[in-house]
C-alpha positions in Angstrom: 99.8 -73.0 -136.9 102.3 -70.7 -138.6 100.4 -68.7 -141.2 101.9 -67.6 -144.5 103.0 -64.1 -145.6 100.4 -62.6 -148.1 102.3 -59.4 -148.8 104.3 -59.4 -152.0 106.7 -56.4 -151.3 108.2 -56.3 -154.8 104.9 -56.5 -156.6 103.3 -53.7 -154.6 106.3 -51.3 -155.0 106.4 -52.2 -158.7 102.8 -51.1 -159.2 103.7 -47.6 -158.2 106.2 -46.9 -161.0 104.9 -44.5 -163.7 101.4 -45.5 -163.0 99.5 -42.2 -163.0 96.1 -42.6 -164.7 95.1 -40.7 -167.8 92.1 -38.4 -167.5 89.9 -41.1 -169.1 91.2 -43.8 -166.8 90.7 -41.6 -163.7 87.1 -41.0 -164.7 86.4 -44.6 -165.4 87.8 -45.6 -161.9 85.8 -43.0 -160.1 82.6 -43.9 -162.0 83.2 -47.5 -161.0 83.6 -46.4 -157.4 80.2 -44.7 -157.4 78.6 -48.1 -157.9 79.7 -48.8 -154.3 81.2 -52.2 -155.1 84.8 -51.2 -154.2 88.0 -51.1 -156.3 90.7 -53.5 -157.1 94.4 -53.2 -156.4 95.2 -51.9 -159.9 92.6 -49.2 -159.6 93.9 -48.1 -156.2 97.5 -48.1 -157.4 96.6 -45.6 -160.2 94.7 -43.3 -157.8 97.7 -43.3 -155.4 99.8 -41.8 -158.2 97.5 -38.9 -158.8 99.2 -35.6 -157.9 97.2 -32.9 -159.8 95.1 -31.0 -157.3 92.0 -30.9 -159.5 92.2 -34.6 -160.0 92.6 -35.1 -156.2 89.5 -33.1 -155.7 87.6 -35.5 -158.0 88.7 -38.3 -155.7 87.5 -36.4 -152.6 84.2 -35.6 -154.2 83.7 -39.3 -155.0 84.6 -40.3 -151.5 82.0 -37.8 -150.2 79.4 -39.4 -152.4 80.3 -42.9 -151.3 80.3 -42.0 -147.6 77.0 -40.3 -147.8 75.4 -43.3 -149.6 76.7 -45.8 -147.1 76.9 -44.0 -143.8 74.7 -40.9 -144.3 75.4 -38.2 -141.7 76.3 -40.6 -138.9 79.6 -40.3 -137.0 80.5 -42.8 -134.3 82.2 -41.5 -131.1 84.4 -43.4 -128.7 87.3 -42.8 -126.3 90.4 -44.9 -125.3 91.3 -46.1 -121.9 95.0 -46.8 -121.5 95.3 -49.5 -118.9 99.1 -49.4 -118.9 102.2 -48.0 -120.6 104.7 -50.7 -119.5 106.1 -52.3 -122.6 108.8 -54.9 -123.5 109.1 -53.7 -127.1 111.5 -51.0 -128.3 109.7 -49.4 -131.3 111.7 -46.4 -132.2 108.7 -44.1 -132.8 106.7 -44.9 -129.6 106.7 -43.1 -126.3 106.0 -46.4 -124.6 109.3 -48.0 -125.9 111.3 -50.0 -123.4 114.3 -47.7 -123.5 112.4 -44.5 -122.9 113.7 -43.6 -119.4 111.8 -40.3 -119.3 108.4 -42.0 -119.2 106.6 -42.5 -115.9 105.4 -46.2 -116.1 102.1 -47.3 -114.7 99.6 -50.2 -115.0 96.2 -49.5 -113.7 94.5 -51.5 -111.0 91.0 -52.7 -111.5 89.7 -49.9 -109.3 91.6 -47.4 -111.3 90.1 -48.8 -114.5 86.7 -48.4 -113.1 87.5 -44.8 -112.2 88.7 -44.1 -115.7 85.5 -45.6 -117.1 83.4 -43.4 -114.8 85.1 -40.3 -116.2 84.1 -41.4 -119.7 80.6 -42.2 -118.7 80.2 -38.8 -117.0 81.2 -37.1 -120.2 78.5 -39.1 -122.1 80.6 -41.8 -123.7 79.1 -45.3 -124.3 81.9 -46.9 -126.3 85.5 -47.5 -125.0 88.7 -48.8 -126.5 91.0 -50.6 -124.1 94.6 -50.2 -125.0 98.0 -50.8 -123.4 101.7 -51.6 -124.0 102.9 -55.2 -124.5 104.0 -56.6 -121.1 103.6 -59.8 -119.1 101.7 -57.7 -116.6 99.2 -56.7 -119.3 98.5 -60.3 -120.5 95.1 -61.7 -121.7 94.0 -62.7 -118.2 94.6 -59.1 -116.9 92.7 -57.8 -119.9 89.8 -60.1 -119.2 89.5 -58.6 -115.7 89.9 -55.1 -117.1 87.0 -55.7 -119.6 84.8 -57.0 -116.9 85.4 -54.1 -114.6 84.9 -51.6 -117.5 81.5 -53.2 -118.4 80.5 -53.3 -114.8 81.0 -49.6 -114.1 77.9 -47.4 -113.8 77.6 -43.7 -113.3 75.1 -41.7 -111.2 72.6 -41.7 -114.1 72.8 -45.4 -114.5 74.8 -45.3 -117.7 77.3 -48.1 -118.6 79.7 -48.7 -121.4 77.8 -50.7 -124.0 80.7 -51.7 -126.3 84.3 -52.3 -125.6 86.8 -52.6 -128.4 90.4 -53.6 -127.7 93.7 -52.6 -129.2 96.2 -55.2 -128.0 99.4 -56.9 -129.1 99.2 -60.2 -131.1 98.3 -63.2 -129.1 97.4 -66.9 -129.4 94.1 -68.3 -130.7 93.3 -69.4 -127.1 93.8 -65.9 -125.8 91.6 -64.4 -128.5 88.9 -66.9 -127.5 89.1 -65.5 -123.9 88.6 -62.0 -125.2 85.6 -63.1 -127.3 84.0 -64.7 -124.3 84.1 -61.3 -122.6 81.9 -59.7 -125.3 84.5 -57.5 -126.9 83.5 -55.7 -130.1 86.3 -55.1 -132.5 89.9 -56.4 -132.0 92.3 -53.8 -133.4 96.0 -54.2 -134.1 98.2 -52.1 -136.5 100.9 -53.7 -138.6 102.7 -50.3 -138.2 104.3 -51.0 -141.6 103.7 -53.8 -144.1 107.2 -53.4 -145.6 109.2 -56.3 -144.0 112.6 -54.8 -144.7 111.7 -51.4 -143.1 109.8 -53.1 -140.3 113.0 -54.7 -139.0 114.6 -51.2 -138.7 111.8 -49.8 -136.6 111.3 -52.8 -134.4 114.6 -54.0 -133.0 115.4 -57.6 -132.6 115.0 -59.2 -129.2 111.4 -58.1 -128.6 108.1 -59.9 -129.4 107.2 -57.2 -131.9 110.3 -57.8 -134.0 108.4 -60.9 -135.4 106.9 -59.4 -138.6 105.0 -62.5 -139.7 103.5 -63.1 -136.2 102.1 -59.6 -136.2 101.0 -59.8 -139.8 98.9 -62.9 -139.2 97.4 -61.9 -135.9 94.0 -61.3 -137.5 94.0 -64.9 -138.8 94.4 -66.1 -135.2 91.7 -63.6 -134.0 89.2 -65.0 -136.5 90.1 -68.5 -135.5 89.6 -67.5 -131.9 86.0 -66.5 -132.8 86.3 -62.7 -133.0 84.0 -61.5 -135.7 85.2 -57.9 -136.3 88.8 -56.9 -136.7 90.4 -53.5 -137.3 93.7 -53.0 -139.2 95.9 -50.0 -139.8 99.5 -48.7 -140.3 101.5 -45.9 -138.8 101.9 -43.3 -141.6 105.3 -41.8 -141.8 107.4 -44.9 -141.6 107.5 -45.8 -145.4 106.0 -44.6 -148.6 102.3 -44.2 -147.9 101.3 -45.5 -151.3 102.9 -48.9 -150.6 101.0 -49.0 -147.2 97.7 -48.4 -148.8 98.2 -51.2 -151.4 99.3 -53.5 -148.5 96.1 -52.6 -146.6 94.1 -53.6 -149.6 95.9 -56.9 -149.8 95.3 -57.5 -146.1 91.6 -56.8 -146.6 91.5 -59.2 -149.6 93.2 -61.9 -147.6 90.7 -61.6 -144.8 87.8 -61.6 -147.2 89.0 -64.6 -149.1 90.1 -66.7 -146.1 87.5 -65.8 -143.5 84.6 -64.4 -145.5 84.7 -60.8 -144.2 87.2 -57.9 -144.6 88.2 -55.5 -141.8 85.4 -53.9 -139.8 87.6 -50.8 -139.5 90.8 -49.2 -140.9 92.7 -46.7 -138.8 94.8 -43.8 -140.0 97.3 -42.7 -137.4 100.2 -40.4 -138.4 103.4 -40.3 -136.3 103.2 -37.6 -133.6 105.9 -36.4 -131.2 106.3 -38.5 -128.1 108.2 -37.6 -125.0 111.7 -39.1 -124.8 111.4 -40.4 -128.4 113.6 -38.3 -130.8 112.6 -40.4 -133.8 109.0 -39.1 -133.6 110.0 -35.4 -134.0 108.9 -34.0 -137.4 112.4 -33.5 -138.7 113.2 -37.2 -138.1 110.2 -38.9 -139.7 111.4 -40.9 -142.7 108.3 -40.4 -144.9 106.0 -37.7 -143.6 102.5 -37.5 -145.0 101.3 -34.1 -145.9 97.7 -33.0 -145.1 96.9 -33.0 -148.8 98.2 -36.6 -149.2 96.5 -37.6 -146.0 93.1 -36.5 -147.3 93.7 -38.2 -150.6 94.6 -41.6 -149.1 91.6 -41.6 -146.7 89.4 -40.8 -149.6 90.9 -43.6 -151.6 90.2 -46.2 -148.9 86.7 -44.9 -148.5 85.9 -45.5 -152.2 88.0 -48.7 -152.4 86.4 -50.3 -149.3 83.1 -48.4 -149.1 81.6 -50.5 -146.2 84.6 -50.4 -143.9 84.7 -48.0 -141.0 87.5 -45.4 -141.1 88.8 -44.1 -137.8 90.7 -40.9 -137.0 92.0 -40.3 -133.5 92.7 -37.1 -131.5 96.3 -37.3 -132.9 94.9 -35.0 -135.6 94.2 -31.3 -135.3 90.5 -30.2 -135.0 90.5 -28.6 -138.5 91.8 -31.7 -140.1 89.4 -34.0 -138.3 86.5 -31.7 -139.2 87.4 -31.9 -142.9 88.0 -35.7 -143.0 84.5 -36.6 -141.7 83.3 -35.2 -145.0 85.6 -37.3 -147.1 85.5 -40.7 -145.5 86.0 -40.9 -141.8 83.1 -42.6 -140.0 84.5 -43.0 -136.4 86.4 -40.5 -134.2 87.7 -40.5 -130.7 86.9 -37.5 -128.6 88.2 -36.0 -125.3 91.0 -38.6 -125.3 93.9 -39.1 -122.9 96.8 -41.4 -123.9 98.3 -42.0 -120.5 97.2 -44.5 -117.9 95.0 -42.7 -115.4 94.9 -39.6 -117.5 91.2 -38.9 -117.1 91.4 -39.1 -113.3 94.7 -37.2 -112.9 93.5 -33.8 -114.3 89.8 -34.2 -115.0 88.0 -34.6 -118.2 90.5 -34.0 -121.1 92.5 -31.3 -119.3 95.7 -33.3 -119.0 96.4 -33.2 -122.7 99.1 -30.6 -123.4 101.4 -29.8 -126.2 104.6 -31.9 -126.5 106.8 -29.2 -125.0 104.8 -29.3 -121.8 104.1 -33.0 -121.2 106.8 -33.5 -118.6 106.6 -37.2 -117.5 102.9 -37.8 -118.0 103.4 -41.3 -119.4 101.5 -40.5 -122.6 102.1 -42.5 -125.8 102.1 -39.5 -128.1 101.0 -35.9 -128.4 97.4 -35.0 -128.9 96.3 -32.7 -131.6 92.6 -32.2 -130.6 92.0 -31.1 -127.1 88.3 -30.4 -127.4 85.8 -31.8 -124.9 83.2 -34.3 -126.0 80.5 -31.6 -125.9 82.6 -29.3 -128.1 83.1 -32.1 -130.7 79.4 -32.9 -130.7 78.6 -29.2 -131.1 80.8 -29.1 -134.2 79.1 -32.2 -135.5 75.6 -30.7 -135.1 76.7 -27.5 -136.9 77.8 -29.7 -139.8 74.5 -31.6 -139.8 76.1 -34.8 -138.6 74.5 -37.3 -136.2 76.7 -38.0 -133.2 76.3 -41.8 -132.6 77.1 -43.9 -129.6 75.1 -46.8 -131.1 75.9 -50.4 -130.3 72.7 -52.0 -131.6 74.3 -54.1 -134.3 76.8 -55.5 -131.9 74.2 -56.5 -129.4 71.7 -57.8 -132.0 74.4 -60.0 -133.6 74.8 -58.0 -136.8 78.6 -58.4 -136.8 81.2 -59.8 -139.1 79.9 -61.3 -142.3 76.3 -60.8 -141.2 76.9 -57.1 -140.9 78.4 -56.9 -144.4 75.5 -58.9 -145.8 73.2 -56.1 -144.7 75.6 -53.3 -145.5 76.4 -54.1 -149.1 72.9 -54.0 -150.4 72.2 -50.9 -148.3 69.8 -52.5 -145.8 71.8 -51.5 -142.7 70.7 -47.9 -143.0 67.3 -48.7 -141.6 69.0 -49.7 -138.4 71.9 -47.3 -138.2 70.3 -44.0 -138.6 67.5 -44.5 -136.1 69.8 -46.1 -133.5 72.2 -43.2 -133.9 69.4 -40.7 -133.3 68.3 -42.6 -130.2 71.8 -42.5 -128.6 72.2 -38.9 -129.6 68.9 -38.0 -127.8 70.2 -39.8 -124.7 73.3 -37.7 -124.8 71.3 -34.5 -125.2 69.1 -35.4 -122.2 71.8 -36.6 -119.9 75.1 -34.9 -120.6 74.9 -32.0 -123.1 75.4 -28.4 -122.3 72.2 -26.3 -122.6 73.4 -24.8 -125.9 74.3 -28.1 -127.4 71.1 -29.7 -126.2 69.0 -26.9 -127.8 70.5 -27.1 -131.3 70.8 -30.9 -131.0 67.0 -31.3 -130.4 66.4 -29.0 -133.4 68.6 -31.3 -135.6 66.7 -34.3 -134.4 63.4 -32.7 -135.5 64.7 -32.1 -138.9 66.1 -35.7 -139.2 62.9 -37.2 -138.2 61.2 -35.7 -141.2 63.7 -37.3 -143.6 62.3 -40.9 -143.3 60.4 -41.9 -146.4 58.7 -44.9 -144.8 55.8 -43.7 -142.6 55.9 -46.7 -140.3 59.6 -46.3 -139.6 59.2 -42.6 -139.1 56.5 -43.3 -136.4 58.7 -45.8 -134.7 61.6 -43.3 -134.6 59.3 -40.6 -133.2 57.9 -42.9 -130.6 61.3 -44.0 -129.3 62.6 -40.4 -129.3 59.6 -39.4 -127.1 60.3 -42.3 -124.8 63.9 -41.3 -124.3 62.8 -37.7 -123.6 60.5 -39.2 -120.9 63.3 -41.1 -119.3 63.6 -44.5 -121.0 67.1 -45.5 -122.1 68.9 -48.0 -124.3 66.3 -48.3 -127.1 67.5 -49.7 -130.4 66.3 -51.7 -133.4 
C-alpha cells in the first residue's frame, strides 16, 4: 500500500513568517510546557522564532525542568556497529555516497560483526545500534544474520548485548516483520529533510533514496510490520531548521494519530565533514545550525514532546554534548567508530581522527567526541548523572504505547531509576577504571538515599548488593 504525504510544506513555512511571541505569549507557552503534556504546532512555531538570548534561556530552563521531571538524572549509553559502507545511493552530504571514489568499501562478515561486538562488550557497552549503507549486499536477510551474531557474542566476563536497535534504509512490511522477529528494539530512519523540493536536490534521481514519499512513510510500514518503537530525525544543515522541527512535530502527530504512539526517539545529527564529500565542508553547508540554535531546538523538542528520547551522537564535541544532557538529551553514543571494522582496526576508539587525517578509513563522517566510554561515564558521574545501560522495559514488554501509558502519568520512574542504577553498578564492578569505580560507588550510595518509598529503597539496596557479590542482569 502506498501511504499518503502528511507534510504540508507551504503551511509549515507559512507558520514561520513574523511569528515571534510576545513576552506574555512566551510565558504562557512555557508555563503550559511545565505541565508536561507537550505543545502543539502553533506553540512550537512561536518558540522557533525566538531570537533574544534571555528568552532562549527561558526555553532552556523549561527544558531542564521537563527533563528532570521525566527522566531524572538518567542518561542512556550505546554505541554503533557499522556493518558496511557500500551504498547504492548518492546523497551529496554523505561519505558513503556511491560516487565517493576515495572511500575504502567494506561489508563485514558475520565473524567480523562478532569481533566488533566483543570490542564493545569489553568496553562495558550493553546496547548496540546496527547501521549500514543501502546495498543489495546489506539486505534484510543479511541484517537478520548480523543481529543474531551480535546477540550471540559473549565476552570473557559473560556479558552480552541486551538490546540491538537498527538504523536501516526503508523496506517492505515483510522485511520489517523479519527484523521484529529477531528482537530488535527501536527501528531508526532519518528523513534527512522533510522539504520535498530540497530533498530532490540532495538525493539525486536514479537511486532508491530519491523516493521522498517511500522514505517519509517507512515508519508506517515498520508499525505495520509489528515494530513497536521507532526513531525519527533529520540532518540539520540542509534546510531551515525551523521548518524541520515543525515537520518532526507533524511526523510525531501522524504516528500518534494513526498508530497510537509517537516516536520513541528523535535524533539530532548536524552535517559533519566526510572524506571525499566536498558538500559536507562547513563553507558548503546550505543552512548551518549554530551552537546557540542547536541548543534551542533540542530544548524545544524536549518540552514539546516531553516523553520522547532525544539522542546526540559523537558527531558533537564533548563540551556541546556535556551541555545538552542538561537541556534535553537523554541518550548518547560513546566511544564510537563510524567505519566498518573500526573498533578492531585500531582498538577501542583510537581510530577516530580529525577529518584532515582520515585517509581512506571508510568512515561516514568526522567524529567530534573521541573520549573513551570510561571518560564519558566519569564526566557523567561528576555531573551527578546516572549512566544507564538498562534494557528492562524492552525485555519486560514495556514498549510502544504500553511504555507511553506508564511514562505519561510518571509511573515509569519506579522502573527506570533503579534499573539504571543496577546496570551502572555492573559497569563499575566489571569495566570501570579504579578512579571511576570509586566515585561511581559513592554516587550510588547517595542515589540510594533519594528513594522516598522504603520498600523500593530496600529492593534497590538488595539488588545493588547482589550485583556487588557477582550476580548480573537484575531488573524490575
